[in-house]
Each structure stands twice: as C-alpha cells, then as structure tokens.
DSSP file (Angstrom, degrees, kcal/mol; ACC not computed):
  #  RESIDUE AA STRUCTURE BP1 BP2  ACC     N-H-->O    O-->H-N    N-H-->O    O-->H-N    TCO  KAPPA ALPHA  PHI   PSI    X-CA   Y-CA   Z-CA
    1    1 A M              0   0    0      0, 0.0     2,-0.2     0, 0.0     0, 0.0   0.000 360.0 360.0 360.0 139.6  247.8   98.5  -93.1
    2    2 A Q        -     0   0    0      1,-0.1     2,-0.4     0, 0.0     0, 0.0  -0.476 360.0-124.8 -81.2 142.8  248.9  101.9  -94.0
    3    3 A Q        -     0   0    0     -2,-0.2     2,-0.3     1,-0.0    -1,-0.1  -0.686  24.3-127.2 -83.7 141.3  247.1  103.9  -96.7
    4    4 A Q        -     0   0    0     -2,-0.4     2,-0.5     2,-0.0    -1,-0.0  -0.665  20.6-157.6 -81.5 135.1  249.3  105.2  -99.6
    5    5 A V        -     0   0    0     -2,-0.3     2,-0.5     2,-0.0    -2,-0.0  -0.972  10.9-136.4-124.2 131.6  249.0  108.8 -100.2
    6    6 A N        -     0   0    0     -2,-0.5     2,-0.5     2,-0.0    -2,-0.0  -0.725  26.6-175.6 -84.5 121.8  250.0  110.3 -103.7
    7    7 A I        -     0   0    0     -2,-0.5     2,-1.0     5,-0.0     3,-0.1  -0.985  25.6-134.4-122.4 129.9  252.0  113.4 -103.2
    8    8 A D    >   -     0   0    0     -2,-0.5     3,-2.8     1,-0.2     4,-0.3  -0.728  14.9-160.9 -81.6  99.7  253.2  115.7 -106.1
    9    9 A I  G >  S+     0   0    0     -2,-1.0     3,-1.4     1,-0.3    -1,-0.2   0.755  85.1  68.3 -64.1 -26.7  256.9  116.3 -105.2
   10   10 A N  G 3  S+     0   0    0      1,-0.3    -1,-0.3    -3,-0.1    -2,-0.0   0.691  97.6  52.2 -69.8 -12.0  256.9  119.4 -107.5
   11   11 A K  G <  S+     0   0    0     -3,-2.8    -1,-0.3     2,-0.1    -2,-0.2   0.431  87.1 102.2-101.6   4.3  254.6  121.2 -105.1
   12   12 A A  S <  S-     0   0    0     -3,-1.4     2,-0.3    -4,-0.3    -5,-0.0  -0.577  78.8-117.3 -76.1 148.3  256.8  120.5 -102.1
   13   13 A E        -     0   0    0     -2,-0.2     2,-0.1     1,-0.0    -2,-0.1  -0.721  25.5-118.4 -93.5 138.4  258.9  123.5 -101.0
   14   14 A D        -     0   0    0     -2,-0.3     2,-0.5     1,-0.1    -1,-0.0  -0.430  19.4-144.0 -69.9 149.0  262.8  123.3 -101.3
   15   15 A I        -     0   0    0      8,-0.2     2,-0.1    -2,-0.1     3,-0.1  -0.968  19.0-165.4-117.5 120.2  264.8  123.7  -98.1
   16   16 A G        -     0   0    0     -2,-0.5     7,-0.2     1,-0.1     6,-0.2  -0.394  34.7 -77.6 -92.7 174.8  268.0  125.4  -98.4
   17   17 A C     >  -     0   0    0      5,-2.4     4,-1.1     1,-0.1    -1,-0.1  -0.456  35.5-133.6 -68.9 144.0  271.0  125.7  -96.1
   18   18 A E  T  4 S+     0   0    0      1,-0.2    -1,-0.1     2,-0.1    -2,-0.0   0.690 103.9  40.2 -73.8 -15.6  270.4  128.1  -93.2
   19   19 A K  T  4 S+     0   0    0      3,-0.1    -1,-0.2    40,-0.0    -2,-0.0   0.873 135.8   6.1-102.4 -45.3  273.8  129.7  -93.8
   20   20 A C  T  4 S-     0   0    0      2,-0.1    -2,-0.1    39,-0.0    -4,-0.0   0.583  87.1-120.5-117.6 -11.0  274.3  129.9  -97.8
   21   21 A G     <  +     0   0    0     -4,-1.1    -3,-0.1     1,-0.2     0, 0.0   0.374  55.0 156.1  86.5  -4.5  271.0  128.8  -99.3
   22   22 A H        -     0   0    0     -6,-0.2    -5,-2.4     1,-0.1    -1,-0.2  -0.165  36.2-148.9 -51.1 150.5  272.6  125.9 -101.2
   23   23 A L        +     0   0    0     -7,-0.2     2,-0.4    31,-0.0    -8,-0.2   0.464  66.1  85.7-111.1  -2.3  269.9  123.2 -101.9
   24   24 A Y        +     0   0    0     -7,-0.0    31,-2.0     2,-0.0    32,-0.4  -0.825  50.5 172.6-104.6 141.7  272.2  120.0 -101.8
   25   25 A F  E     -A   54   0A   0     -2,-0.4    29,-0.2    29,-0.2    35,-0.0  -0.953  21.9-143.2-139.0 158.3  273.2  118.0  -98.8
   26   26 A S  E     -A   53   0A   0     27,-2.7    27,-2.8    -2,-0.3     2,-0.1  -0.951  32.7-106.9-118.4 146.9  275.0  114.8  -97.7
   27   27 A P  E     +A   52   0A   0      0, 0.0     2,-0.3     0, 0.0    25,-0.2  -0.421  44.5 169.2 -66.3 139.4  274.0  112.5  -94.9
   28   28 A V  E     -A   51   0A   0     23,-2.9    23,-2.8    -2,-0.1     2,-0.4  -0.932  26.9-123.5-140.0 165.9  276.4  112.8  -91.9
   29   29 A A  E     -A   50   0A   0     -2,-0.3     2,-0.4    21,-0.2    21,-0.2  -0.966  11.0-156.5-119.1 133.1  276.0  111.4  -88.3
   30   30 A M  E     -A   49   0A   0     19,-2.8    19,-2.9    -2,-0.4     2,-0.4  -0.877  20.5-133.0 -99.2 137.0  276.2  113.3  -85.0
   31   31 A M  E     -A   48   0A   0     -2,-0.4     2,-0.3    17,-0.2    15,-0.0  -0.743  22.9-168.4 -89.1 137.4  277.1  111.2  -82.0
   32   32 A K  E     -A   47   0A   0     15,-2.4    15,-1.8    -2,-0.4     2,-0.4  -0.851   8.4-154.5-124.6 160.5  275.0  111.6  -78.8
   33   33 A K  E     -A   46   0A   0     -2,-0.3     2,-0.5    13,-0.2    13,-0.2  -0.995   4.2-161.4-134.6 123.4  275.7  110.4  -75.2
   34   34 A L  E     -A   45   0A   0     11,-3.0    11,-2.1    -2,-0.4     5,-0.1  -0.942  23.2-122.3-109.1 122.9  272.9  109.7  -72.7
   35   35 A S    >>  -     0   0    0     -2,-0.5     4,-1.8     9,-0.2     3,-1.3  -0.099  21.9-114.9 -59.4 151.8  273.8  109.6  -69.0
   36   36 A A  T 34 S+     0   0    0      1,-0.3     6,-0.2     2,-0.2    -1,-0.1   0.805 115.7  61.7 -58.2 -27.9  273.1  106.4  -67.0
   37   37 A L  T 34 S+     0   0    0      1,-0.2    -1,-0.3     3,-0.0    -2,-0.1   0.772 114.7  32.6 -73.5 -24.1  270.6  108.5  -64.9
   38   38 A L  T <4 S+     0   0    0     -3,-1.3    -2,-0.2     4,-0.0    -1,-0.2   0.625  96.3 100.2 -98.8 -16.5  268.5  109.2  -68.0
   39   39 A S  S >< S-     0   0    0     -4,-1.8     3,-0.9     1,-0.1     5,-0.1  -0.389  71.4-133.9 -79.9 148.6  269.0  106.1  -69.9
   40   40 A P  T 3  S+     0   0    0      0, 0.0    -1,-0.1     0, 0.0    -4,-0.1   0.730 105.4  51.0 -70.1 -18.6  266.3  103.4  -69.8
   41   41 A T  T 3  S-     0   0    0      2,-0.3     3,-0.1     1,-0.0    -5,-0.1   0.536 109.5-118.4 -91.2  -3.4  268.8  100.7  -69.2
   42   42 A G  S <  S+     0   0    0     -3,-0.9     2,-0.3     1,-0.3    -6,-0.1   0.427  84.1  97.6  79.9  -1.1  270.6  102.3  -66.4
   43   43 A Q  S    S-     0   0    0     -8,-0.1    -2,-0.3     1,-0.1    -1,-0.3  -0.889  86.1 -91.7-117.4 153.3  273.8  102.4  -68.3
   44   44 A E        -     0   0    0     -2,-0.3     2,-0.4    -3,-0.1    -9,-0.2  -0.257  43.7-154.5 -53.4 141.8  275.4  105.1  -70.3
   45   45 A L  E     -A   34   0A   0    -11,-2.1   -11,-3.0     2,-0.0     2,-0.4  -0.986  13.7-170.2-126.5 141.1  274.4  105.1  -74.1
   46   46 A K  E     +A   33   0A   0     -2,-0.4   -13,-0.2   -13,-0.2   -15,-0.0  -0.999  21.7 158.5-125.3 128.5  276.2  106.4  -77.0
   47   47 A F  E     -A   32   0A   0    -15,-1.8   -15,-2.4    -2,-0.4     2,-0.2  -0.995  36.0-113.0-149.8 150.2  274.3  106.5  -80.4
   48   48 A P  E     -A   31   0A   0      0, 0.0     2,-0.4     0, 0.0   -17,-0.2  -0.603  19.5-157.2 -89.0 154.3  274.4  108.2  -83.7
   49   49 A V  E     -A   30   0A   0    -19,-2.9   -19,-2.8    -2,-0.2     2,-0.2  -0.997  20.2-126.1-123.9 122.8  271.8  110.6  -85.0
   50   50 A Q  E     +A   29   0A   0     -2,-0.4     2,-0.3   -21,-0.2   -21,-0.2  -0.440  41.3 153.6 -73.9 136.2  271.4  111.2  -88.7
   51   51 A C  E     -A   28   0A   0    -23,-2.8   -23,-2.9    -2,-0.2     2,-0.4  -0.829  37.4-108.2-144.4-175.3  271.6  114.8  -89.9
   52   52 A F  E     -A   27   0A   0      9,-0.5     9,-3.2    -2,-0.3     2,-0.4  -0.976  16.9-154.1-129.8 133.1  272.6  116.6  -93.2
   53   53 A Q  E     -AB  26  60A   0    -27,-2.8   -27,-2.7    -2,-0.4     7,-0.2  -0.892  30.2-110.2-114.2 133.5  275.6  118.7  -94.0
   54   54 A C  E  >  -A   25   0A   0      5,-3.0     4,-0.9    -2,-0.4   -29,-0.2  -0.317  17.9-145.6 -62.3 135.6  275.5  121.4  -96.8
   55   55 A N  T  4 S+     0   0    0    -31,-2.0    -1,-0.1     2,-0.1   -30,-0.1   0.620  95.2  45.5 -80.8 -10.6  277.6  120.3  -99.8
   56   56 A E  T  4 S+     0   0    0    -32,-0.4    -1,-0.1     3,-0.1   -31,-0.1   0.867 132.2   8.9-100.6 -47.9  278.6  123.9 -100.5
   57   57 A C  T  4 S-     0   0    0      2,-0.1    -2,-0.1   -35,-0.0    -3,-0.0   0.531  93.0-120.9-113.0  -4.8  279.6  125.5  -97.1
   58   58 A A     <  +     0   0    0     -4,-0.9     2,-0.1     1,-0.2    -3,-0.1   0.519  55.3 154.5  73.9  13.7  279.6  122.3  -94.8
   59   59 A H        -     0   0    0     -6,-0.1    -5,-3.0     1,-0.1     2,-0.6  -0.420  37.5-136.9 -61.6 141.4  277.0  123.7  -92.3
   60   60 A V  B     -B   53   0A   0     -7,-0.2    -7,-0.2    -2,-0.1     2,-0.2  -0.881  12.9-131.7-109.7 126.9  275.1  120.9  -90.6
   61   61 A L        -     0   0    0     -9,-3.2    -9,-0.5    -2,-0.6     3,-0.1  -0.498  30.1 -98.8 -73.7 148.0  271.5  121.2  -90.2
   62   62 A E        -     0   0    0     -2,-0.2    -1,-0.1     1,-0.1   -10,-0.1  -0.323  49.1 -98.9 -55.5 139.0  269.9  120.6  -86.9
   63   63 A P        -     0   0    0      0, 0.0     2,-0.6     0, 0.0    -1,-0.1  -0.377  33.1-124.5 -59.6 139.3  268.5  117.0  -86.7
   64   64 A I        -     0   0    0     -3,-0.1    -3,-0.0    -2,-0.0     0, 0.0  -0.823  28.1-161.3 -85.7 122.7  264.6  117.0  -87.4
   65   65 A A        -     0   0    0     -2,-0.6     2,-0.1     0, 0.0     0, 0.0  -0.892  19.5-119.6-103.3 129.9  263.1  115.2  -84.3
   66   66 A P        -     0   0    0      0, 0.0     2,-0.4     0, 0.0     0, 0.0  -0.482  29.4-135.1 -73.1 147.1  259.6  113.8  -84.7
   67   67 A T        -     0   0    0     -2,-0.1     2,-0.2     1,-0.0     0, 0.0  -0.828  10.8-120.0-102.8 142.1  257.1  115.4  -82.3
   68   68 A A              0   0    0     -2,-0.4    -1,-0.0     1,-0.2     0, 0.0  -0.539 360.0 360.0 -75.5 140.7  254.4  113.5  -80.3
   69   69 A G              0   0    0     -2,-0.2    -1,-0.2     0, 0.0    -2,-0.0   0.452 360.0 360.0 166.8 360.0  251.0  114.6  -81.0
C-alpha cells in the first residue's frame, strides 16, 4: 500500500513556457514510431506520447520522461 504524502501546492514552483514564459498549457499528443528492430513485439509500433502546448505561443514542451533510479 502506498503512503499518502501531504504537499503544500503553494510551495511548488511554477513552470512557464520556455519561449514566452506563459503559465498555462493544454494537453496534446505527439506520435512516436518504434522500428521493428527495437520493438519488444518484433513489429513496428506507433503510439501517442502526451505533452503540453503553451496556450499563448503554441510552443510544445518536451515530454517529461521518468528516469530509472
């Protein structure tokens, strides 16, 4: 069972757009393709990756990938 952690959201730092500094984003999807050579199934895979687009200038933030560790 996971332990609940209480976080004060007011202490979290805002992340603005890398291009214009705007603070509001909309979810969008980037499509990825994995060749059959790299795919665990041995077949080409196509899949969406969620990322976020700035509501002001339309810049798309790079997807945040979890790191192992």
